[in-house]
MARVEX-130039 format. One record per atom (N, C-alpha, C): residue number from 1; atom name; z, x, y. Coordinates in Angstrom, 1 decimal. Layout:
BEGIN
nr NUM atom CA pz Z px X py Y;
...
This chain:
BEGIN
nr 1 atom N pz -5.4 px -13.6 py -2.0;
nr 1 atom CA pz -5.6 px -14.5 py -3.1;
nr 1 atom C pz -5.0 px -14.1 py -4.3;
nr 2 atom N pz -4.0 px -14.8 py -4.8;
nr 2 atom CA pz -3.2 px -14.6 py -6.0;
nr 2 atom C pz -4.1 px -14.8 py -7.4;
nr 3 atom N pz -3.7 px -14.1 py -8.4;
nr 3 atom CA pz -4.5 px -14.4 py -9.6;
nr 3 atom C pz -4.4 px -15.7 py -9.9;
nr 4 atom N pz -5.2 px -16.1 py -11.0;
nr 4 atom CA pz -5.2 px -17.4 py -11.7;
nr 4 atom C pz -3.9 px -18.0 py -11.9;
nr 5 atom N pz -3.8 px -19.2 py -11.9;
nr 5 atom CA pz -2.4 px -20.0 py -12.2;
nr 5 atom C pz -1.7 px -19.3 py -13.3;
nr 6 atom N pz -0.4 px -19.0 py -12.9;
nr 6 atom CA pz 0.5 px -18.4 py -13.9;
nr 6 atom C pz 0.3 px -16.8 py -14.0;
nr 7 atom N pz -0.5 px -16.3 py -13.1;
nr 7 atom CA pz -0.9 px -14.8 py -13.1;
nr 7 atom C pz 0.4 px -14.0 py -12.6;
nr 8 atom N pz 0.3 px -12.7 py -13.0;
nr 8 atom CA pz 1.3 px -11.9 py -12.6;
nr 8 atom C pz 0.8 px -10.9 py -11.6;
nr 9 atom N pz 1.3 px -10.8 py -10.2;
nr 9 atom CA pz 0.9 px -9.9 py -9.4;
nr 9 atom C pz 1.2 px -8.5 py -9.8;
nr 10 atom N pz 1.9 px -8.3 py -10.8;
nr 10 atom CA pz 2.2 px -6.8 py -11.2;
nr 10 atom C pz 1.6 px -6.4 py -12.5;
nr 11 atom N pz 0.7 px -7.2 py -13.1;
nr 11 atom CA pz 0.1 px -7.0 py -14.3;
nr 11 atom C pz -1.3 px -6.2 py -13.9;
nr 12 atom N pz -1.3 px -4.9 py -14.5;
nr 12 atom CA pz -2.5 px -4.2 py -14.3;
nr 12 atom C pz -3.8 px -5.0 py -14.6;
nr 13 atom N pz -4.0 px -5.5 py -15.7;
nr 13 atom CA pz -5.2 px -6.1 py -16.1;
nr 13 atom C pz -5.5 px -7.3 py -15.0;
nr 14 atom N pz -4.5 px -8.0 py -14.9;
nr 14 atom CA pz -5.0 px -9.1 py -13.9;
nr 14 atom C pz -5.2 px -8.6 py -12.5;
nr 15 atom N pz -4.6 px -7.6 py -12.2;
nr 15 atom CA pz -4.9 px -6.9 py -10.7;
nr 15 atom C pz -6.4 px -6.4 py -10.8;
nr 16 atom N pz -6.7 px -5.8 py -11.8;
nr 16 atom CA pz -8.0 px -5.2 py -11.9;
nr 16 atom C pz -9.1 px -6.2 py -12.0;
nr 17 atom N pz -8.7 px -7.3 py -12.6;
nr 17 atom CA pz -9.7 px -8.5 py -12.6;
nr 17 atom C pz -9.9 px -9.1 py -11.2;
nr 18 atom N pz -8.8 px -9.3 py -10.5;
nr 18 atom CA pz -8.8 px -9.7 py -9.3;
nr 18 atom C pz -9.6 px -8.8 py -8.3;
nr 19 atom N pz -9.5 px -7.5 py -8.5;
nr 19 atom CA pz -10.0 px -6.5 py -7.5;
nr 19 atom C pz -11.6 px -6.6 py -7.8;
nr 20 atom N pz -11.9 px -6.7 py -9.2;
nr 20 atom CA pz -13.3 px -6.9 py -9.5;
nr 20 atom C pz -13.9 px -8.2 py -8.9;
nr 21 atom N pz -13.2 px -9.3 py -8.9;
nr 21 atom CA pz -13.7 px -10.6 py -8.3;
nr 21 atom C pz -13.7 px -10.4 py -6.8;
nr 22 atom N pz -12.9 px -9.8 py -6.1;
nr 22 atom CA pz -12.8 px -9.6 py -4.7;
nr 22 atom C pz -14.0 px -8.7 py -4.2;
nr 23 atom N pz -14.3 px -7.6 py -5.1;
nr 23 atom CA pz -15.4 px -6.5 py -4.7;
nr 23 atom C pz -16.7 px -7.2 py -5.0;
nr 24 atom N pz -16.9 px -8.0 py -6.1;
nr 24 atom CA pz -18.1 px -8.5 py -6.3;
nr 24 atom C pz -18.5 px -9.6 py -5.2;
nr 25 atom N pz -17.5 px -10.4 py -4.7;
nr 25 atom CA pz -17.6 px -11.5 py -3.6;
nr 25 atom C pz -17.7 px -10.9 py -2.3;
nr 26 atom N pz -17.5 px -9.5 py -2.1;
nr 26 atom CA pz -17.6 px -9.0 py -0.8;
nr 26 atom C pz -16.3 px -9.1 py 0.0;
nr 27 atom N pz -15.1 px -9.6 py -0.6;
nr 27 atom CA pz -14.0 px -9.7 py 0.0;
nr 27 atom C pz -13.0 px -8.6 py -0.2;
nr 28 atom N pz -13.2 px -7.5 py -0.9;
nr 28 atom CA pz -12.3 px -6.4 py -1.1;
nr 28 atom C pz -12.3 px -5.4 py 0.2;
nr 29 atom N pz -11.5 px -5.9 py 1.3;
nr 29 atom CA pz -11.5 px -5.2 py 2.6;
nr 29 atom C pz -10.3 px -4.3 py 2.7;
nr 30 atom N pz -10.6 px -3.4 py 3.6;
nr 30 atom CA pz -9.5 px -2.5 py 4.1;
nr 30 atom C pz -8.3 px -3.1 py 4.5;
nr 31 atom N pz -8.5 px -4.1 py 5.3;
nr 31 atom CA pz -7.3 px -4.8 py 5.7;
nr 31 atom C pz -6.5 px -5.5 py 4.8;
nr 32 atom N pz -7.2 px -6.2 py 3.7;
nr 32 atom CA pz -6.6 px -6.7 py 2.6;
nr 32 atom C pz -5.8 px -5.7 py 1.9;
nr 33 atom N pz -6.3 px -4.5 py 1.6;
nr 33 atom CA pz -5.6 px -3.5 py 1.0;
nr 33 atom C pz -4.4 px -3.0 py 1.8;
nr 34 atom N pz -4.6 px -2.7 py 3.0;
nr 34 atom CA pz -3.3 px -2.3 py 3.9;
nr 34 atom C pz -2.2 px -3.5 py 3.9;
nr 35 atom N pz -2.6 px -4.8 py 3.9;
nr 35 atom CA pz -1.7 px -5.8 py 3.8;
nr 35 atom C pz -1.0 px -5.9 py 2.5;
nr 36 atom N pz -1.7 px -5.6 py 1.4;
nr 36 atom CA pz -1.1 px -5.6 py 0.1;
nr 36 atom C pz 0.0 px -4.4 py 0.0;
nr 37 atom N pz -0.5 px -3.2 py 0.7;
nr 37 atom CA pz 0.6 px -2.1 py 0.7;
nr 37 atom C pz 1.8 px -2.6 py 1.5;
nr 38 atom N pz 1.5 px -3.2 py 2.6;
nr 38 atom CA pz 2.6 px -3.7 py 3.6;
nr 38 atom C pz 3.6 px -4.7 py 2.8;
nr 39 atom N pz 3.1 px -5.5 py 2.0;
nr 39 atom CA pz 3.8 px -6.5 py 1.4;
nr 39 atom C pz 4.5 px -6.0 py -0.2;
nr 40 atom N pz 4.2 px -4.7 py -0.3;
nr 40 atom CA pz 4.8 px -4.1 py -1.5;
nr 40 atom C pz 4.1 px -4.2 py -2.8;
nr 41 atom N pz 2.8 px -4.6 py -2.7;
nr 41 atom CA pz 1.9 px -4.9 py -4.0;
nr 41 atom C pz 1.2 px -3.5 py -4.0;
nr 42 atom N pz 1.8 px -2.5 py -4.6;
nr 42 atom CA pz 1.4 px -1.2 py -4.8;
nr 42 atom C pz 0.2 px -1.2 py -5.7;
nr 43 atom N pz 0.3 px -2.1 py -6.7;
nr 43 atom CA pz -0.8 px -2.1 py -7.8;
nr 43 atom C pz -2.1 px -2.6 py -7.2;
nr 44 atom N pz -2.0 px -3.6 py -6.4;
nr 44 atom CA pz -3.2 px -4.1 py -5.8;
nr 44 atom C pz -3.9 px -3.1 py -4.6;
nr 45 atom N pz -3.0 px -2.4 py -3.9;
nr 45 atom CA pz -3.4 px -1.3 py -3.2;
nr 45 atom C pz -4.3 px -0.1 py -4.0;
nr 46 atom N pz -3.4 px 0.3 py -5.0;
nr 46 atom CA pz -4.0 px 1.3 py -5.8;
nr 46 atom C pz -5.3 px 0.8 py -6.4;
nr 47 atom N pz -5.5 px -0.2 py -7.0;
nr 47 atom CA pz -6.6 px -0.7 py -7.7;
nr 47 atom C pz -7.8 px -1.0 py -6.8;
nr 48 atom N pz -7.5 px -1.5 py -5.5;
nr 48 atom CA pz -8.4 px -1.7 py -4.6;
nr 48 atom C pz -9.1 px -0.4 py -4.0;
nr 49 atom N pz -8.2 px 0.5 py -3.7;
nr 49 atom CA pz -8.6 px 1.9 py -3.2;
nr 49 atom C pz -9.5 px 2.4 py -4.2;
nr 50 atom N pz -9.1 px 2.5 py -5.4;
nr 50 atom CA pz -9.8 px 3.2 py -6.6;
nr 50 atom C pz -11.2 px 2.5 py -6.7;
nr 51 atom N pz -11.3 px 1.2 py -6.6;
nr 51 atom CA pz -12.6 px 0.5 py -6.7;
nr 51 atom C pz -13.4 px 1.0 py -5.5;
nr 52 atom N pz -12.9 px 0.8 py -4.3;
nr 52 atom CA pz -13.8 px 1.2 py -3.1;
nr 52 atom C pz -14.1 px 2.8 py -3.1;
nr 53 atom N pz -13.4 px 3.6 py -3.7;
nr 53 atom CA pz -13.7 px 5.0 py -3.8;
nr 53 atom C pz -14.5 px 5.2 py -5.1;
nr 54 atom N pz -14.6 px 4.3 py -5.9;
nr 54 atom CA pz -15.4 px 4.4 py -7.1;
nr 54 atom C pz -14.9 px 5.5 py -8.1;
nr 55 atom N pz -13.6 px 5.5 py -8.3;
nr 55 atom CA pz -12.9 px 6.4 py -9.2;
nr 55 atom C pz -12.2 px 5.7 py -10.2;
nr 56 atom N pz -11.7 px 6.0 py -11.2;
nr 56 atom CA pz -10.9 px 5.3 py -12.1;
nr 56 atom C pz -9.7 px 5.1 py -11.6;
nr 57 atom N pz -9.0 px 4.0 py -11.9;
nr 57 atom CA pz -7.6 px 3.7 py -11.2;
nr 57 atom C pz -6.6 px 5.0 py -11.7;
nr 58 atom N pz -6.5 px 5.3 py -12.7;
nr 58 atom CA pz -5.7 px 6.4 py -13.2;
nr 58 atom C pz -5.8 px 7.6 py -12.3;
nr 59 atom N pz -6.9 px 8.0 py -12.0;
nr 59 atom CA pz -7.3 px 9.0 py -11.0;
nr 59 atom C pz -6.7 px 8.9 py -9.6;
nr 60 atom N pz -6.9 px 7.6 py -9.2;
nr 60 atom CA pz -6.5 px 7.2 py -7.8;
nr 60 atom C pz -4.9 px 7.2 py -8.0;
nr 61 atom N pz -4.3 px 6.8 py -9.0;
nr 61 atom CA pz -2.7 px 7.0 py -9.1;
nr 61 atom C pz -2.4 px 8.3 py -8.9;
nr 62 atom N pz -3.1 px 9.4 py -9.7;
nr 62 atom CA pz -2.7 px 10.7 py -9.7;
nr 62 atom C pz -2.8 px 11.2 py -8.2;
nr 63 atom N pz -3.8 px 10.9 py -7.5;
nr 63 atom CA pz -4.2 px 11.4 py -6.2;
nr 63 atom C pz -3.1 px 10.7 py -5.1;
nr 64 atom N pz -2.6 px 9.6 py -5.4;
nr 64 atom CA pz -1.7 px 8.9 py -4.6;
nr 64 atom C pz -0.3 px 9.5 py -4.8;
nr 65 atom N pz 0.0 px 10.0 py -5.9;
nr 65 atom CA pz 1.3 px 10.5 py -6.2;
nr 65 atom C pz 1.4 px 11.9 py -6.0;
nr 66 atom N pz 0.2 px 12.7 py -5.8;
nr 66 atom CA pz 0.4 px 14.0 py -5.6;
nr 66 atom C pz 1.1 px 14.5 py -4.4;
nr 67 atom N pz 2.0 px 15.5 py -4.5;
nr 67 atom CA pz 3.0 px 15.8 py -3.6;
nr 67 atom C pz 2.3 px 16.4 py -2.5;
nr 68 atom N pz 1.1 px 16.9 py -2.5;
nr 68 atom CA pz 0.4 px 17.4 py -1.4;
nr 68 atom C pz -0.3 px 16.3 py -0.8;
nr 69 atom N pz -1.0 px 16.6 py 0.3;
nr 69 atom CA pz -1.7 px 15.6 py 1.0;
nr 69 atom C pz -3.3 px 15.5 py 0.9;
nr 70 atom N pz -3.7 px 16.7 py 0.3;
nr 70 atom CA pz -5.2 px 16.7 py 0.2;
nr 70 atom C pz -5.9 px 15.6 py -0.7;
nr 71 atom N pz -5.0 px 15.5 py -1.9;
nr 71 atom CA pz -5.5 px 14.3 py -2.8;
nr 71 atom C pz -5.7 px 12.9 py -2.2;
nr 72 atom N pz -4.6 px 12.6 py -1.6;
nr 72 atom CA pz -4.5 px 11.4 py -0.9;
nr 72 atom C pz -5.7 px 11.0 py 0.2;
nr 73 atom N pz -5.6 px 12.2 py 0.9;
nr 73 atom CA pz -6.7 px 12.1 py 2.2;
nr 73 atom C pz -8.0 px 12.1 py 1.5;
nr 74 atom N pz -8.4 px 12.8 py 0.5;
nr 74 atom CA pz -9.7 px 12.7 py 0.1;
nr 74 atom C pz -10.1 px 11.3 py -0.6;
nr 75 atom N pz -9.0 px 10.7 py -1.3;
nr 75 atom CA pz -9.1 px 9.4 py -1.8;
nr 75 atom C pz -9.4 px 8.4 py -0.7;
nr 76 atom N pz -8.6 px 8.4 py 0.3;
nr 76 atom CA pz -8.6 px 7.6 py 1.5;
nr 76 atom C pz -9.9 px 7.7 py 2.1;
nr 77 atom N pz -10.4 px 8.8 py 2.2;
nr 77 atom CA pz -11.5 px 8.9 py 3.1;
nr 77 atom C pz -12.9 px 8.5 py 2.2;
nr 78 atom N pz -12.8 px 8.8 py 0.9;
nr 78 atom CA pz -13.8 px 8.3 py -0.1;
nr 78 atom C pz -13.9 px 6.7 py -0.2;
nr 79 atom N pz -12.7 px 6.1 py 0.0;
nr 79 atom CA pz -12.8 px 4.7 py 0.0;
nr 79 atom C pz -13.1 px 4.0 py 1.3;
nr 80 atom N pz -13.5 px 4.9 py 2.2;
nr 80 atom CA pz -13.8 px 4.3 py 3.7;
nr 80 atom C pz -12.8 px 3.6 py 4.3;
nr 81 atom N pz -11.5 px 3.9 py 4.0;
nr 81 atom CA pz -10.4 px 3.2 py 4.7;
nr 81 atom C pz -10.3 px 3.7 py 6.2;
nr 82 atom N pz -9.8 px 3.1 py 7.2;
nr 82 atom CA pz -9.7 px 3.2 py 8.5;
nr 82 atom C pz -9.2 px 4.7 py 8.9;
nr 83 atom N pz -9.8 px 5.4 py 9.5;
nr 83 atom CA pz -9.3 px 6.9 py 9.7;
nr 83 atom C pz -8.2 px 6.9 py 10.6;
nr 84 atom N pz -8.0 px 6.0 py 11.6;
nr 84 atom CA pz -6.8 px 6.1 py 12.5;
nr 84 atom C pz -5.7 px 5.7 py 11.9;
nr 85 atom N pz -5.7 px 5.1 py 10.5;
nr 85 atom CA pz -4.4 px 4.5 py 9.9;
nr 85 atom C pz -4.0 px 5.6 py 8.8;
nr 86 atom N pz -4.7 px 6.6 py 8.5;
nr 86 atom CA pz -4.6 px 7.4 py 7.4;
nr 86 atom C pz -3.1 px 8.0 py 7.3;
nr 87 atom N pz -2.5 px 8.5 py 8.4;
nr 87 atom CA pz -1.2 px 9.1 py 8.5;
nr 87 atom C pz -0.2 px 7.9 py 8.2;
nr 88 atom N pz -0.4 px 6.8 py 8.9;
nr 88 atom CA pz 0.6 px 5.6 py 8.7;
nr 88 atom C pz 0.5 px 5.1 py 7.2;
nr 89 atom N pz -0.6 px 5.0 py 6.6;
nr 89 atom CA pz -0.6 px 4.4 py 5.3;
nr 89 atom C pz 0.0 px 5.5 py 4.3;
nr 90 atom N pz -0.3 px 6.8 py 4.6;
nr 90 atom CA pz 0.3 px 7.6 py 3.8;
nr 90 atom C pz 1.9 px 7.7 py 3.8;
nr 91 atom N pz 2.5 px 7.7 py 5.1;
nr 91 atom CA pz 4.0 px 7.5 py 5.2;
nr 91 atom C pz 4.5 px 6.1 py 4.4;
nr 92 atom N pz 3.7 px 5.1 py 4.7;
nr 92 atom CA pz 4.2 px 3.8 py 4.2;
nr 92 atom C pz 4.1 px 3.8 py 2.6;
nr 93 atom N pz 3.0 px 4.5 py 2.1;
nr 93 atom CA pz 2.8 px 4.5 py 0.5;
nr 93 atom C pz 3.9 px 5.3 py 0.1;
nr 94 atom N pz 4.1 px 6.6 py 0.5;
nr 94 atom CA pz 5.1 px 7.5 py 0.0;
nr 94 atom C pz 6.5 px 6.9 py 0.0;
nr 95 atom N pz 6.8 px 6.3 py 1.1;
nr 95 atom CA pz 8.2 px 5.6 py 1.3;
nr 95 atom C pz 8.3 px 4.5 py 0.2;
nr 96 atom N pz 7.2 px 3.7 py 0.1;
nr 96 atom CA pz 7.3 px 2.5 py -0.7;
nr 96 atom C pz 7.3 px 3.1 py -2.3;
nr 97 atom N pz 6.5 px 4.1 py -2.5;
nr 97 atom CA pz 6.7 px 4.6 py -3.9;
nr 97 atom C pz 8.1 px 5.0 py -4.3;
nr 98 atom N pz 8.7 px 5.9 py -3.3;
nr 98 atom CA pz 10.0 px 6.2 py -3.5;
nr 98 atom C pz 11.1 px 5.1 py -3.6;
nr 99 atom N pz 11.0 px 4.1 py -2.7;
nr 99 atom CA pz 11.9 px 3.1 py -2.8;
nr 99 atom C pz 11.7 px 2.0 py -3.9;
nr 100 atom N pz 10.5 px 2.1 py -4.5;
nr 100 atom CA pz 10.3 px 1.2 py -5.7;
nr 100 atom C pz 10.3 px 1.9 py -6.9;
nr 101 atom N pz 10.9 px 3.1 py -7.0;
nr 101 atom CA pz 10.9 px 4.2 py -8.1;
nr 101 atom C pz 9.5 px 4.1 py -8.6;
nr 102 atom N pz 8.7 px 4.6 py -7.7;
nr 102 atom CA pz 7.2 px 4.6 py -8.1;
nr 102 atom C pz 6.5 px 3.4 py -8.8;
nr 103 atom N pz 6.8 px 2.5 py -8.1;
nr 103 atom CA pz 6.1 px 1.1 py -8.5;
nr 103 atom C pz 6.8 px 0.4 py -9.7;
nr 104 atom N pz 8.0 px 0.9 py -10.3;
nr 104 atom CA pz 8.5 px 0.4 py -11.4;
nr 104 atom C pz 9.5 px -0.7 py -10.9;
nr 105 atom N pz 10.2 px -0.5 py -9.8;
nr 105 atom CA pz 11.3 px -1.5 py -9.5;
nr 105 atom C pz 10.6 px -2.5 py -8.5;
nr 106 atom N pz 11.0 px -3.8 py -8.7;
nr 106 atom CA pz 10.6 px -4.8 py -7.9;
nr 106 atom C pz 11.7 px -5.7 py -7.3;
nr 107 atom N pz 12.5 px -4.9 py -6.7;
nr 107 atom CA pz 13.6 px -5.4 py -6.1;
nr 107 atom C pz 13.3 px -6.3 py -4.8;
nr 108 atom N pz 14.1 px -7.3 py -4.7;
nr 108 atom CA pz 13.7 px -8.2 py -3.4;
nr 108 atom C pz 13.9 px -7.5 py -2.1;
nr 109 atom N pz 14.8 px -6.5 py -2.1;
nr 109 atom CA pz 15.1 px -5.8 py -0.9;
nr 109 atom C pz 14.2 px -4.5 py -0.6;
nr 110 atom N pz 13.3 px -4.3 py -1.4;
nr 110 atom CA pz 12.4 px -3.1 py -1.3;
nr 110 atom C pz 11.7 px -3.0 py 0.1;
nr 111 atom N pz 11.2 px -4.0 py 0.6;
nr 111 atom CA pz 10.6 px -4.0 py 2.0;
nr 111 atom C pz 11.6 px -3.5 py 2.9;
nr 112 atom N pz 12.7 px -4.3 py 3.0;
nr 112 atom CA pz 13.8 px -3.9 py 3.9;
nr 112 atom C pz 14.2 px -2.5 py 3.8;
nr 113 atom N pz 14.4 px -1.8 py 2.6;
nr 113 atom CA pz 14.8 px -0.4 py 2.4;
nr 113 atom C pz 13.6 px 0.4 py 2.9;
nr 114 atom N pz 12.3 px 0.1 py 2.7;
nr 114 atom CA pz 11.3 px 0.9 py 3.2;
nr 114 atom C pz 11.4 px 0.8 py 4.7;
nr 115 atom N pz 11.4 px -0.3 py 5.3;
nr 115 atom CA pz 11.6 px -0.4 py 6.7;
nr 115 atom C pz 12.7 px 0.5 py 7.2;
nr 116 atom N pz 13.9 px 0.2 py 6.8;
nr 116 atom CA pz 14.9 px 1.0 py 7.1;
nr 116 atom C pz 14.9 px 2.6 py 7.1;
nr 117 atom N pz 14.3 px 2.9 py 6.0;
nr 117 atom CA pz 14.1 px 4.4 py 5.8;
nr 117 atom C pz 13.2 px 4.9 py 6.9;
nr 118 atom N pz 12.0 px 4.3 py 7.0;
nr 118 atom CA pz 10.9 px 4.7 py 8.2;
nr 118 atom C pz 11.6 px 4.8 py 9.4;
nr 119 atom N pz 12.5 px 3.8 py 9.7;
nr 119 atom CA pz 13.3 px 3.9 py 11.1;
nr 119 atom C pz 14.2 px 5.0 py 11.2;
nr 120 atom N pz 14.9 px 5.3 py 10.0;
nr 120 atom CA pz 16.0 px 6.2 py 9.9;
nr 120 atom C pz 15.4 px 7.7 py 10.1;
nr 121 atom N pz 14.3 px 7.9 py 9.4;
nr 121 atom CA pz 13.6 px 9.1 py 9.5;
nr 121 atom C pz 12.8 px 9.4 py 10.6;
nr 122 atom N pz 12.6 px 8.4 py 11.5;
nr 122 atom CA pz 12.1 px 8.5 py 12.8;
nr 122 atom C pz 10.5 px 8.5 py 12.7;
nr 123 atom N pz 9.9 px 8.2 py 11.6;
nr 123 atom CA pz 8.4 px 8.1 py 11.5;
nr 123 atom C pz 7.7 px 7.1 py 12.4;
nr 124 atom N pz 8.4 px 6.0 py 12.8;
nr 124 atom CA pz 7.6 px 5.0 py 13.6;
nr 124 atom C pz 7.3 px 5.5 py 15.0;
nr 125 atom N pz 8.0 px 6.5 py 15.3;
nr 125 atom CA pz 7.9 px 7.1 py 16.8;
nr 125 atom C pz 6.8 px 8.2 py 16.6;
nr 126 atom N pz 6.6 px 8.9 py 15.3;
nr 126 atom CA pz 5.8 px 10.0 py 15.4;
nr 126 atom C pz 4.4 px 9.6 py 14.9;
nr 127 atom N pz 4.2 px 8.6 py 14.0;
nr 127 atom CA pz 3.1 px 8.4 py 13.4;
nr 127 atom C pz 2.2 px 7.3 py 14.0;
nr 128 atom N pz 1.0 px 7.7 py 14.3;
nr 128 atom CA pz 0.1 px 6.6 py 15.1;
nr 128 atom C pz 0.0 px 5.3 py 14.0;
nr 129 atom N pz 0.0 px 4.2 py 14.7;
nr 129 atom CA pz -0.3 px 2.8 py 14.0;
nr 129 atom C pz 0.7 px 2.5 py 13.0;
nr 130 atom N pz 1.8 px 3.2 py 12.8;
nr 130 atom CA pz 2.9 px 3.0 py 11.8;
nr 130 atom C pz 3.5 px 1.6 py 12.4;
nr 131 atom N pz 3.9 px 1.5 py 13.8;
nr 131 atom CA pz 4.6 px 0.5 py 14.3;
nr 131 atom C pz 3.6 px -0.9 py 13.9;
nr 132 atom N pz 2.3 px -0.7 py 14.1;
nr 132 atom CA pz 1.4 px -2.0 py 13.6;
nr 132 atom C pz 1.7 px -2.5 py 12.1;
nr 133 atom N pz 1.7 px -1.4 py 11.3;
nr 133 atom CA pz 1.9 px -1.8 py 9.8;
nr 133 atom C pz 3.4 px -2.3 py 9.8;
nr 134 atom N pz 4.3 px -1.7 py 10.4;
nr 134 atom CA pz 5.8 px -2.3 py 10.3;
nr 134 atom C pz 5.8 px -3.8 py 10.8;
nr 135 atom N pz 5.0 px -4.0 py 11.7;
nr 135 atom CA pz 5.1 px -5.5 py 12.2;
nr 135 atom C pz 4.5 px -6.5 py 11.2;
nr 136 atom N pz 3.5 px -5.9 py 10.4;
nr 136 atom CA pz 2.9 px -6.7 py 9.3;
nr 136 atom C pz 4.1 px -6.8 py 8.3;
nr 137 atom N pz 4.8 px -5.9 py 7.9;
nr 137 atom CA pz 5.8 px -6.0 py 6.9;
nr 137 atom C pz 6.9 px -6.8 py 7.4;
nr 138 atom N pz 7.1 px -7.0 py 8.7;
nr 138 atom CA pz 8.0 px -8.0 py 9.3;
nr 138 atom C pz 9.1 px -7.1 py 10.0;
nr 139 atom N pz 9.1 px -5.9 py 10.3;
nr 139 atom CA pz 9.9 px -5.0 py 11.0;
nr 139 atom C pz 9.6 px -4.7 py 12.3;
nr 140 atom N pz 9.7 px -5.6 py 13.1;
nr 140 atom CA pz 9.5 px -5.4 py 14.6;
nr 140 atom C pz 10.6 px -4.4 py 15.0;
nr 141 atom N pz 10.4 px -3.4 py 15.8;
nr 141 atom CA pz 11.2 px -2.6 py 16.4;
nr 141 atom C pz 12.5 px -3.4 py 17.1;
nr 142 atom N pz 13.6 px -2.9 py 16.7;
nr 142 atom CA pz 14.8 px -3.5 py 17.3;
nr 142 atom C pz 15.2 px -4.5 py 16.2;
nr 143 atom N pz 14.5 px -5.2 py 15.6;
nr 143 atom CA pz 15.0 px -6.3 py 14.7;
nr 143 atom C pz 14.7 px -6.0 py 13.3;
nr 144 atom N pz 14.4 px -4.8 py 12.8;
nr 144 atom CA pz 14.0 px -4.4 py 11.4;
nr 144 atom C pz 15.1 px -4.8 py 10.5;
nr 145 atom N pz 16.4 px -4.9 py 10.7;
nr 145 atom CA pz 17.3 px -5.3 py 9.9;
nr 145 atom C pz 17.4 px -6.7 py 9.3;
nr 146 atom N pz 16.6 px -7.6 py 9.8;
nr 146 atom CA pz 16.6 px -9.1 py 9.5;
nr 146 atom C pz 15.5 px -9.2 py 8.5;
nr 147 atom N pz 14.7 px -8.2 py 7.9;
nr 147 atom CA pz 13.8 px -8.3 py 6.8;
nr 147 atom C pz 14.3 px -8.4 py 5.4;
nr 148 atom N pz 14.0 px -9.3 py 4.7;
nr 148 atom CA pz 14.2 px -9.5 py 3.2;
nr 148 atom C pz 13.3 px -9.2 py 2.3;
């Protein structure tokens, strides 16, 4: 669900308003947030996880960007995100953050770079459910170079 007409999917205030509407309407789901992450909308993922975990968004951002894994894992579990996807989401989030210059770059080829890097680093073989998330992004094994 995009923001109101003329909305900016990268505007923090509009994202927060959207997350509030989704939460109030009972439509802020884990699958919606994982899809947002897969599509490169790091702001929606961050705001949604923060809302589900009932923590301020700035705190969620700090936990997500923490070099260690305990902060992210605690936030992920508190938000009630699917346990079997935690490692895959962590790999996808870290790679997406790095490839988007921590959310500031919105290059059209960011998704392709994320997919390429995950393949190059071999994560798709080692991390449970990562292949599923890559399929959402559009990176089916063997044809990942076609994604834009």
